[in-house]
C-alpha positions in Angstrom: 32.8 -6.4 -37.4 30.6 -7.2 -40.3 32.8 -10.3 -41.1 32.3 -11.5 -37.5 28.6 -11.0 -37.7 28.4 -12.8 -41.0 30.4 -15.8 -39.8 28.2 -16.1 -36.7 25.1 -16.1 -38.9 26.6 -18.6 -41.4 27.6 -21.1 -38.7 24.1 -20.9 -37.2 22.6 -21.3 -40.8 24.7 -24.4 -41.4 23.5 -25.9 -38.2 19.9 -25.4 -39.2 20.4 -27.0 -42.6 22.0 -30.0 -41.0 19.0 -30.4 -38.7 16.1 -29.9 -41.2 14.5 -33.1 -42.6 11.2 -33.8 -44.4 8.2 -34.0 -42.1 10.3 -32.8 -39.1 9.6 -29.6 -37.1 12.8 -27.7 -36.5 13.5 -26.7 -32.9 13.9 -23.0 -32.2 17.5 -22.1 -33.0 19.4 -19.0 -31.9 19.8 -17.0 -35.1 21.8 -13.9 -34.5 20.0 -10.6 -35.0 20.3 -9.2 -38.6 23.2 -6.8 -39.3 20.7 -4.0 -39.6 17.0 -3.8 -39.4 15.2 -1.1 -41.4 12.3 -2.9 -43.1 10.3 -3.6 -40.0 9.7 -2.4 -36.5 10.3 -4.1 -33.1 8.0 -7.0 -32.7 6.9 -7.0 -36.3 7.3 -9.3 -39.3 7.9 -7.5 -42.6 7.1 -9.1 -46.0 8.0 -6.9 -49.0 6.9 -7.9 -52.5 9.6 -6.2 -54.5 9.2 -4.2 -57.7 11.4 -6.3 -60.0 9.4 -5.9 -63.2 7.9 -9.0 -64.7 9.0 -11.5 -62.1 9.0 -12.4 -58.4 11.1 -11.1 -55.5 9.9 -11.4 -51.9 12.0 -10.0 -49.0 11.2 -11.2 -45.5 12.5 -9.9 -42.2 11.5 -11.4 -38.9 11.2 -9.6 -35.6 14.6 -11.1 -34.7 16.2 -9.7 -37.8 16.4 -12.9 -39.8 16.3 -12.1 -43.5 15.0 -14.3 -46.3 14.8 -13.6 -50.0 12.5 -15.7 -52.2 13.3 -15.3 -55.9 15.0 -12.3 -57.4 13.2 -11.3 -60.6 14.7 -11.3 -64.2 17.7 -9.0 -63.7 19.7 -6.7 -61.4 16.7 -4.6 -60.7 16.3 -6.6 -57.5 19.4 -4.9 -56.0 17.8 -1.5 -56.2 14.6 -2.8 -54.6 16.5 -4.5 -51.8 18.2 -1.2 -51.2 14.8 0.2 -50.4 14.0 -2.3 -47.7 17.5 -3.1 -46.2 19.7 -0.8 -44.3 22.8 0.7 -45.9 25.8 -1.4 -45.2 23.8 -4.6 -44.7 25.4 -7.1 -47.1 24.2 -10.4 -45.6 21.0 -12.4 -46.2 20.4 -15.5 -44.1 18.4 -17.6 -46.6 17.8 -17.3 -50.4 15.1 -19.4 -52.0 14.9 -20.0 -55.7 11.4 -21.4 -56.3 12.2 -22.7 -59.8 14.8 -22.1 -62.5 13.0 -19.7 -64.8 14.7 -16.5 -65.7 12.0 -14.2 -64.1 12.7 -15.9 -60.7 16.4 -16.7 -60.5 18.3 -14.5 -62.9 18.3 -11.6 -60.4 19.5 -14.0 -57.7 22.8 -14.2 -59.6 23.3 -10.6 -58.8 22.1 -11.0 -55.2 24.6 -13.9 -54.6 27.4 -11.7 -56.0 26.5 -8.7 -53.9 25.4 -10.3 -50.6 26.8 -13.0 -48.4 24.3 -15.8 -48.2 24.4 -18.6 -45.7 21.8 -20.9 -47.1 20.1 -21.6 -50.4 16.8 -23.5 -50.7 16.0 -24.7 -54.2 14.7 -27.7 -56.1 16.4 -30.3 -58.3 14.5 -29.0 -61.3 16.9 -27.5 -63.8 16.8 -26.3 -67.4 19.5 -25.6 -70.0 18.8 -21.9 -70.3 21.6 -19.4 -69.6 19.9 -17.8 -66.5 19.4 -21.3 -65.0 23.0 -22.2 -65.6 24.2 -18.9 -64.3 22.2 -19.4 -61.1 23.7 -22.8 -60.6 27.2 -21.4 -61.0 26.5 -18.6 -58.6 25.2 -20.9 -55.9 28.3 -23.1 -56.3 30.6 -20.0 -56.2 28.9 -18.6 -53.1 29.6 -21.8 -51.1 26.3 -21.5 -49.3 24.7 -24.6 -47.7 22.1 -25.9 -50.2 18.9 -27.7 -49.2 16.5 -29.2 -51.7 12.9 -28.3 -50.8 10.4 -31.0 -49.9 6.9 -30.7 -48.5 7.0 -31.0 -44.8 10.2 -29.1 -44.2 9.7 -26.4 -41.6 12.2 -23.6 -41.1 12.1 -21.9 -37.7 12.9 -18.3 -38.3 12.7 -17.0 -34.8 10.5 -17.5 -31.8 7.2 -17.2 -33.6 8.0 -17.3 -37.3 8.1 -20.4 -39.5 8.4 -21.1 -43.2 6.8 -24.4 -44.1 7.4 -26.0 -47.5 4.1 -27.3 -49.0 5.3 -28.4 -52.4 7.0 -30.2 -54.1 6.3 -33.4 -52.4 8.8 -35.4 -54.5 11.8 -34.9 -56.6 10.7 -32.5 -59.4 13.8 -32.9 -61.6 11.8 -34.0 -64.6 8.7 -31.8 -64.0 7.7 -28.8 -66.0 9.4 -25.9 -64.3 6.3 -24.0 -63.1 4.8 -27.2 -61.6 8.1 -27.7 -59.8 7.7 -24.3 -58.0 8.4 -24.2 -54.3 5.2 -23.3 -52.5 5.7 -22.1 -48.9 3.5 -20.9 -46.0 5.0 -18.2 -43.9 3.4 -17.9 -40.5 4.0 -15.4 -37.7 1.8 -15.7 -34.7 -1.7 -15.9 -36.0 -1.0 -14.5 -39.4 -0.1 -16.3 -42.6 1.4 -15.5 -46.1 1.0 -18.1 -48.8 3.8 -17.8 -51.4 3.2 -19.8 -54.6 6.0 -19.2 -57.1 4.5 -20.0 -60.6 2.4 -23.0 -59.4 -0.5 -23.7 -61.6 -4.0 -25.1 -61.1 -2.8 -28.7 -61.0 -0.5 -27.9 -58.0 -3.3 -25.8 -56.4 -5.8 -28.7 -56.6 -3.2 -30.9 -55.0 -2.6 -28.4 -52.2 -6.3 -28.1 -51.5 -6.7 -31.9 -51.4 -3.7 -32.4 -49.1 -4.0 -29.3 -46.8 -7.6 -28.1 -47.0 -8.5 -25.3 -44.7 -5.0 -25.0 -43.3 -4.1 -23.0 -46.4 -6.2 -20.1 -45.3 -4.0 -17.0 -45.3 -4.1 -13.3 -44.8 -2.0 -12.7 -47.9 -1.8 -14.8 -51.0 0.9 -14.3 -53.7 -1.0 -15.2 -56.8 0.6 -17.9 -58.8 2.4 -17.1 -62.1 2.0 -13.3 -61.9 -1.8 -13.4 -62.1 -1.9 -15.7 -65.1 -5.3 -17.4 -65.9 -3.5 -20.8 -65.4 -3.3 -20.2 -61.7 -5.6 -18.9 -58.9 -8.3 -21.4 -59.5 -11.7 -20.8 -58.0 -11.5 -23.7 -55.5 -8.0 -22.5 -54.5 -9.1 -18.9 -53.9 -12.1 -20.1 -51.9 -9.9 -22.3 -49.7 -7.2 -19.7 -49.1 -9.7 -17.0 -48.6 -7.1 -14.2 -48.5 -7.6 -10.7 -47.3 -5.0 -9.5 -49.8 -4.1 -11.0 -53.2 -0.7 -9.9 -54.5 0.3 -9.8 -58.2 4.0 -9.5 -58.9 4.3 -8.3 -62.4 5.7 -5.6 -64.7 3.8 -2.5 -65.6 2.1 -2.8 -69.0 3.5 -6.3 -69.4 3.0 -8.2 -72.6 1.0 -11.0 -70.9 -1.9 -9.0 -69.7 -1.2 -10.0 -66.1 -3.3 -10.1 -64.0 -5.8 -11.8 -66.3 -9.4 -10.6 -66.1 -10.6 -14.0 -65.1 -8.2 -14.0 -62.1 -9.4 -10.5 -61.1 -12.9 -11.8 -61.1 -11.9 -14.8 -58.9 -10.2 -12.4 -56.5 -13.2 -10.2 -56.3 -15.4 -13.3 -55.7 -13.7 -14.0 -52.4 -13.7 -10.3 -51.4 -9.9 -10.0 -51.4 -8.1 -6.8 -52.1 -6.0 -7.1 -55.3 -2.7 -5.2 -55.1 0.0 -5.3 -57.7 3.7 -4.3 -57.9 3.0 -3.1 -61.5 0.7 -0.4 -60.2 2.1 0.4 -56.7 5.8 -0.6 -56.9 7.2 -2.5 -53.9 4.4 -3.7 -51.6 5.3 -3.8 -47.9 3.2 -5.7 -45.4 3.8 -5.8 -41.7 2.3 -8.2 -39.1 2.3 -7.9 -35.3 1.3 -11.6 -35.1 -2.4 -10.8 -34.9 -3.1 -8.6 -37.9 -1.5 -7.8 -41.2 -1.3 -4.3 -42.6 -0.3 -3.0 -46.0 1.9 0.0 -45.5 1.0 3.0 -47.7 
């Protein structure tokens, strides 16, 4: 039964990848419902910022049961965190996104690709010669998932009212510094938005503000680079104007994330700062009109 469910989901996933192109809205496509739905409730979008230590891992489940994982942290810790938000026996994820090839974002995805059946991988051409990056490349090849290289303007339809829009990179980032090459995406369900930034720095933020302006405004912002002072610029924070600002970082990390300057910028826009370092996995739910942080 699980094999049949996975094959149906994989076939549909491949059809979506074949259809997606830069600057083209995808039509609504009939994803099958997820194997099991435990993270959210009927009619709700769930976005969980996973406790993966000093790294990023974001699990998304749409009201239709479509599952997306953006980054996987620095090691196999992500598997335990996924076990907290996915049902026992669920071993398939529709889409995996590797925002950029740094260890704290893709090393854990190697374990995810080994444990879960994955239909589609979204990544960039940016690579480096580190062991985690090379392991991720091998894992993607071994998985046999359909691979799409992210470009600004791609829109993934994840159900009737949920879209994932790629905002950056706008060009081939193969030769870029890895953080600058981060995939930045806007997740929208109904009237609610989550802006997910990878390790994008101030340069990328200024580009986004110039190109997208007020359309960046979001209920939840995943602060770039774990709350580093090189991200979350004043103009970016004012433009996004989030209700919640999320720091994905390890407890007592060596970098002092989130930086005190970033904390001040968050406070200046009256956003609530929440951190995986302090609270563990952060689970948000949206009914399409409002977003709630689940205690």
